[in-house]
C-alpha positions in Angstrom: 43.0 24.7 -52.0 44.8 24.7 -48.6 47.7 27.1 -48.4 49.1 26.0 -45.1 52.9 25.7 -45.1 54.1 22.3 -43.8 57.7 21.2 -43.0 58.4 17.5 -42.9 61.7 16.2 -41.6 63.0 13.1 -43.3 60.8 13.9 -46.3 62.9 12.3 -49.1 61.8 8.7 -48.6 59.5 6.4 -46.7 56.6 7.7 -44.7 57.8 11.3 -44.9 57.8 11.2 -48.7 54.4 9.6 -48.8 52.9 12.1 -46.4 54.5 15.0 -48.3 53.1 13.8 -51.6 49.6 13.3 -50.2 49.5 16.7 -48.5 50.8 18.4 -51.7 47.9 16.7 -53.6 45.5 18.2 -51.0 46.8 21.7 -51.6 49.3 22.1 -48.7 52.5 23.9 -49.4 55.0 21.2 -48.4 58.7 21.4 -47.8 60.7 18.3 -46.9 64.2 17.8 -45.4 67.0 15.4 -46.1 70.5 15.1 -44.9 72.0 15.2 -48.4 70.1 16.8 -51.2 72.7 15.6 -53.8 71.4 12.1 -53.4 68.0 13.1 -54.8 68.8 15.1 -58.0 65.5 14.0 -59.7 63.3 14.6 -56.6 60.4 16.7 -57.9 57.5 15.9 -55.6 58.0 18.9 -53.3 61.0 21.2 -52.4 63.7 19.6 -50.3 65.8 21.5 -47.7 69.1 20.1 -46.5 69.0 19.3 -42.8 70.5 16.8 -40.4 68.4 16.8 -37.2 71.6 15.9 -35.2 73.2 19.2 -36.3 71.7 22.4 -35.0 73.5 24.6 -37.5 71.8 22.7 -40.4 68.4 23.0 -38.6 68.8 26.7 -38.2 69.8 27.2 -41.9 67.0 25.1 -43.2 64.3 26.9 -41.1 65.8 30.2 -42.1 65.7 29.3 -45.8 62.1 28.2 -45.4 61.1 31.5 -43.8 62.8 33.4 -46.5 60.5 31.7 -49.0 57.4 31.8 -46.9 55.9 34.3 -44.4 54.7 31.5 -42.1 55.2 28.0 -40.9 51.9 26.4 -40.0 52.8 22.8 -39.4 56.0 20.9 -38.4 55.9 17.1 -38.8 58.9 15.6 -37.0 59.2 12.4 -39.0 63.0 11.8 -39.3 64.1 8.7 -37.5 66.2 5.6 -37.6 65.5 2.0 -36.7 67.7 0.0 -34.3 67.5 -3.6 -33.2 69.5 -5.9 -31.0 69.6 -7.6 -27.6 69.8 -5.0 -24.9 72.9 -6.6 -23.5 74.7 -6.6 -26.9 73.7 -3.3 -28.5 76.7 -1.1 -28.7 76.5 2.0 -26.5 77.6 4.3 -29.4 74.7 3.0 -31.5 72.2 3.7 -28.7 73.5 7.3 -28.5 73.1 7.7 -32.2 69.6 6.4 -32.2 68.5 8.8 -29.5 70.3 11.6 -31.2 68.1 11.1 -34.3 64.8 9.9 -32.7 64.7 12.0 -29.6 67.2 14.8 -29.4 66.8 15.7 -33.1 63.1 16.4 -33.0 63.5 18.5 -29.9 66.2 20.6 -31.6 63.9 21.2 -34.6 60.9 22.0 -32.3 63.0 24.5 -30.4 64.1 26.2 -33.6 60.5 26.7 -34.9 58.8 27.5 -31.6 59.8 31.2 -31.6 58.3 31.5 -35.1 55.0 29.9 -34.1 54.9 31.9 -30.9 55.2 35.1 -32.8 52.5 34.0 -35.2 50.3 32.9 -32.2 49.6 29.7 -34.1 51.2 26.5 -35.2 50.9 22.7 -35.0 53.7 20.3 -34.3 53.1 16.6 -35.0 55.7 14.2 -33.7 55.8 10.9 -35.5 56.4 8.2 -32.9 55.5 4.5 -33.2 53.1 1.9 -31.8 56.4 0.3 -30.7 56.8 3.2 -28.3 53.9 2.0 -26.2 55.6 -1.3 -25.3 59.1 -2.6 -24.6 59.5 -5.0 -27.6 62.1 -7.7 -27.3 65.2 -6.9 -29.4 63.7 -3.5 -30.3 64.0 -2.0 -26.8 66.1 1.0 -27.8 63.8 2.0 -30.6 60.8 1.6 -28.4 62.4 3.7 -25.7 63.4 6.5 -28.0 59.8 6.7 -29.4 58.3 6.4 -25.9 60.4 9.3 -24.7 59.2 11.5 -27.6 55.6 10.6 -26.7 56.1 11.9 -23.2 57.9 15.1 -23.9 55.2 16.0 -26.4 52.8 16.1 -23.5 55.1 18.5 -21.7 55.5 20.8 -24.7 51.8 20.6 -25.3 50.9 22.1 -21.9 53.8 24.6 -21.8 53.0 26.1 -25.2 49.2 26.2 -25.1 49.1 29.8 -24.0 51.0 30.8 -27.2 48.5 29.2 -29.6 50.9 26.3 -30.4 49.4 22.9 -30.5 51.3 19.5 -30.2 50.3 15.9 -30.8 51.9 12.6 -31.7 51.0 10.1 -34.4 52.2 6.5 -33.8 52.2 4.4 -36.9 52.3 0.6 -37.0 54.1 -1.2 -39.8 54.0 0.4 -43.2 55.6 -0.7 -46.5 58.6 1.5 -46.6 62.4 1.3 -47.0 63.0 1.8 -43.3 64.9 -1.5 -43.0 67.6 -0.3 -45.4 68.7 2.4 -42.9 68.2 0.5 -39.7 71.1 -0.4 -37.5 71.0 -4.0 -36.3 73.4 -5.5 -33.8 75.1 -8.4 -35.5 73.8 -11.9 -34.7 76.9 -13.2 -32.9 77.6 -17.0 -33.2 78.3 -17.4 -29.5 75.4 -15.2 -28.4 72.8 -16.7 -26.0 70.2 -14.7 -27.9 71.2 -15.9 -31.4 68.2 -18.0 -32.4 65.5 -15.7 -31.0 67.1 -12.6 -32.2 67.6 -14.0 -35.7 64.0 -15.0 -35.8 62.9 -11.6 -34.7 65.0 -9.9 -37.4 63.3 -12.0 -40.1 59.9 -11.3 -38.6 60.5 -7.5 -38.5 61.4 -7.5 -42.2 58.3 -9.5 -43.1 56.1 -7.1 -41.1 57.5 -4.1 -42.9 57.3 -5.7 -46.4 53.7 -6.7 -45.7 52.8 -3.4 -44.1 50.1 -1.0 -45.0 50.0 1.9 -47.5 52.0 4.8 -46.1 49.5 7.2 -47.8 47.2 6.2 -44.9 49.5 8.1 -42.6 49.2 11.1 -44.9 45.4 10.8 -44.7 45.5 10.7 -40.9 47.8 13.7 -40.7 45.6 15.7 -43.0 42.7 15.0 -40.7 44.8 16.0 -37.6 45.9 19.3 -39.3 42.2 20.2 -39.9 41.1 19.3 -36.4 40.5 22.4 -34.3 41.8 20.9 -31.0 44.0 17.8 -31.7 44.1 15.1 -29.0 47.5 14.4 -27.3 48.0 11.1 -29.1 46.9 9.4 -32.3 47.6 5.9 -33.8 47.4 4.6 -37.3 48.0 1.0 -38.4 46.3 -2.3 -38.7 43.5 -3.5 -36.5 45.8 -6.0 -34.8 48.4 -3.4 -34.1 46.0 -1.0 -32.5 44.3 -3.9 -30.6 47.7 -4.6 -29.0 47.5 -1.2 -27.3 44.1 -1.9 -26.0 45.2 -5.3 -24.7 48.1 -3.8 -22.9 45.8 -1.4 -21.1 43.3 -4.1 -20.0 45.3 -7.3 -19.5 47.4 -8.1 -16.4 51.1 -7.2 -17.1 52.3 -10.9 -17.1 49.6 -11.9 -19.6 50.5 -9.1 -22.0 54.2 -10.0 -21.7 53.5 -13.6 -22.6 51.6 -12.4 -25.7 54.6 -10.3 -26.8 57.0 -13.2 -26.2 54.8 -15.6 -28.3 54.5 -13.0 -31.1 58.2 -12.4 -31.2 58.9 -16.1 -31.2 56.8 -16.7 -34.4 
C-alpha cells in the first residue's frame, strides 16, 4: 500500500474525481477540494476540503486542515480549472479575468501555500494539470489555451527555483476526456450579428462532441500514478488520443502556416 498524501484541487467531479478515485484504489491517501462541500453530501470516495482557488483565505484554511490531519503533504495536483470559449474580439474582459483567476492565478496561490511545507519536509511533488490546448492557439478557445500555456511556462520557473529544496514540479496536459467540463464552461453568446457566428457555432458543437466522445478519465489517473512514482519527473507530460498527441508533433515539425491551416480545417469541421 502507498501511504503518500495527495491533495487534488477540483476533486469533486470530472478528471479530479476520477484521478482521486484511482489513486485511492492504489493506496494513496487522497484529499480533494471543492468550492462548496454542501453540494456533495453523499460524496464518499475520499475526503473533501472546502477551497476556492480564487480565495487565498480558503486555500490557507484547507491546507491547515489537511496538515492537522496528516503530518505530511507529498503531492499536490493542481487540477481545478474552468473552460471558456468565444471569439477573441467578443469575449468579455471580465470573463477573461475570471478564467485566468481560476486557471492561472489560482494554482499559483495553492502552490505558494504548500511550498513552505514541502520545503521544510525537503520533499514534495507538484503536478499542474494543463491541457494539450495550451500548446497551440486554438480558434475560439484562445483564452483557455493562453491560461494553460501560462501555467506550463511558470511550472518550468518553479521547477528550477525549488530544485535545491527537494521539491519537484511537472505538468500533465490532457486531451479530451469524457467529463462534465462543458457544464461549467463559460461560452460567449453566439450573437446574431456577429461576423464569427457560423464558425463559432460550429466550433461549439465540435467541442461538445469531442468531450462526449473523449477517453476514460481514469487514464489520467494511471498517468499521474506513474509520474508520482518516477524518481525524476520530466518537465512536461501529455495524455490523450494518438491524434491529439500527434498534433503536438506536427506543430513542432511543420512550417507555421501549414500547421495553422490544419487547425483551421479541423475547427471548420
